[in-house]
N, C-alpha and C positions, 0 to 999 in steps of 0.2 A: 516463375521465379518469385520467391517471397522476400519481402523487405523486412529488415529487423525492426521490431517494435521498440519504443524507447525503454521498455523494461529489460531489454536484452542484457545490460550489464548487471542487473540486479540478481543476486544469487538466489537459488531456490529457497533457501532457509528464510530469507527476508520476505519473499513472496508469501510463503506459508505462514510466517509470523503475522504479517499484516492482515492476511485473510482471516486468520483465527480471531484477531481483534474485531474485524468487521463482522464476522459471523456471530460473535458473542453479543453484538448489539442488535436489539430487535428492530431498530430503525434504519439499518443499513441493508443494501441490496445483497442478494445471494447470487453467486455464479450459477448460470443455467436458468434462472428465473427470467421469464420474458425474453429469452434468447441472449441474455447477457453473458459475456465471456469473463474469464478471470481477469483479463486485461481491463475490461470495462469497469469491473468492480474496483480493481486497484487504482484506476484513474480517479476514483472518488475518495480514496483514502485521505489525501491532503485536505480537501474541503471538510470531510467528516472530522478530522483532527482539529481543524480551525474552529469548528462548531462545538468542540468539546465532547463529541460522541465516542471518540476513540483516543488512545494516547497519542500525543504529538511527538515531534522529534526529540525535544529535551527529555521527555519521559522514556521514550524508547531507547535513547542513548544511555540513560541511567540503568534501565532494566537489562539491556543487551549490549554491553560495551564491546563484545567480540564482533558485533555486526556494525559498528559505528561507521566505517567507511562506506559500506553498501547502503546503509540507511540514509546517509547524507546524499549519496548519489540519487537514490530513489526520490527523496524530497526535492532535490534540485531539478530533476527531470519533470516531476509532477506539480511543481509550484504553479499556482493559478494567480493570474493578475499580474 
């Protein structure tokens, strides 16, 4: 039996969008590198945004208003600290 990962409510488009931003940054991890999964990489999106390496929630909401609800869920689930 598999348990749902916290990303389960996040729509595929949001995951793809955030991965694109991470992959465009040379300082972020890539899925598959050193055994990392897509979920491992997405878990690092919020800290990368806080460090200014990828767009944060305000910028993403401005760029992708159609995904606002899902982006807010993603950031709430992955908030660190």
